[in-house]
C-alpha positions in Angstrom: 138.8 62.5 128.8 142.4 61.5 128.4 143.6 59.9 125.2 146.7 57.7 125.6 149.0 57.6 122.7 152.0 55.0 121.8 154.5 54.6 119.6 154.2 52.1 117.0 156.8 50.7 114.6 156.0 51.6 111.1 158.5 50.0 108.9 162.4 49.9 108.6 164.0 53.2 107.4 165.2 51.8 104.0 161.4 51.1 103.1 161.1 55.2 102.9 163.8 56.4 100.6 164.4 59.9 100.1 161.4 61.5 97.9 159.8 58.5 98.3 156.1 57.7 100.0 155.1 54.9 102.1 151.4 54.2 103.3 150.4 51.8 106.0 147.5 50.9 108.3 147.8 50.3 112.1 144.7 49.5 114.1 142.3 51.1 111.7 144.6 54.4 111.2 146.0 55.1 107.9 149.1 56.6 107.9 151.3 58.2 105.1 155.3 58.5 105.4 157.1 60.8 103.2 160.8 61.3 103.2 161.5 64.6 102.1 165.0 65.8 101.8 166.0 63.1 104.5 163.4 64.0 107.0 160.5 61.5 107.7 157.2 63.4 108.1 153.9 61.3 108.7 150.6 62.6 108.2 147.2 60.9 107.3 147.2 58.6 104.2 143.8 59.7 102.9 143.1 62.7 101.3 140.8 65.0 103.0 138.8 65.9 99.9 138.0 62.8 98.3 139.3 59.8 99.8 142.6 59.2 97.8 145.5 57.3 98.6 148.2 60.1 99.0 151.2 57.4 99.0 150.4 57.2 95.0 150.5 60.7 94.9 153.4 63.0 94.2 156.2 64.3 96.5 157.8 67.9 96.3 159.4 70.9 98.4 155.5 72.0 98.7 154.6 68.8 100.5 152.3 66.0 98.9 150.3 66.2 96.1 147.0 64.3 95.8 146.8 62.0 92.5 143.1 62.8 92.3 142.4 66.4 92.3 146.2 67.7 93.1 145.6 69.3 96.2 148.9 69.8 97.9 149.4 69.3 101.6 152.0 70.7 104.1 153.8 68.0 105.7 154.9 70.1 108.8 151.3 71.0 109.6 149.2 69.3 107.1 147.5 72.1 105.8 146.4 72.3 102.2 148.2 74.6 100.1 145.5 74.9 97.2 141.8 73.8 96.6 139.9 71.7 96.3 141.3 70.3 99.8 140.0 72.8 102.4 140.6 70.3 105.9 144.3 69.6 106.9 145.7 66.3 107.4 146.3 65.0 110.8 150.0 65.2 111.4 152.0 62.6 113.6 155.1 62.9 115.7 157.9 60.4 114.0 161.3 58.9 115.5 164.0 57.0 114.4 165.5 54.4 116.5 168.0 51.9 115.2 166.9 52.2 111.6 163.5 52.0 112.5 160.7 54.2 111.9 158.3 55.0 114.7 155.2 56.6 114.7 153.0 58.4 117.7 149.3 57.2 117.4 
């Protein structure tokens, strides 16, 4: 089975300022954008532990911290850094073109 991916426009770059989180939904896929030190990362928006919206969480050098049970997820690989979360977030490719953020879904 072949899965085709496509690049979708997520937002304007200024909507994800440094140290901020931005969540959006496209075709039933919920995605979190995080601007950590000027680099845009994209992961699943919903925590794998308890369905919390990570855009209401906390961003730090360690990653994004879930607002519900405080698990931290690495933005590079989606791996949880502490319990209670054990399942990684899906990570998406990101590109910037003409101040627009695109995510490969």
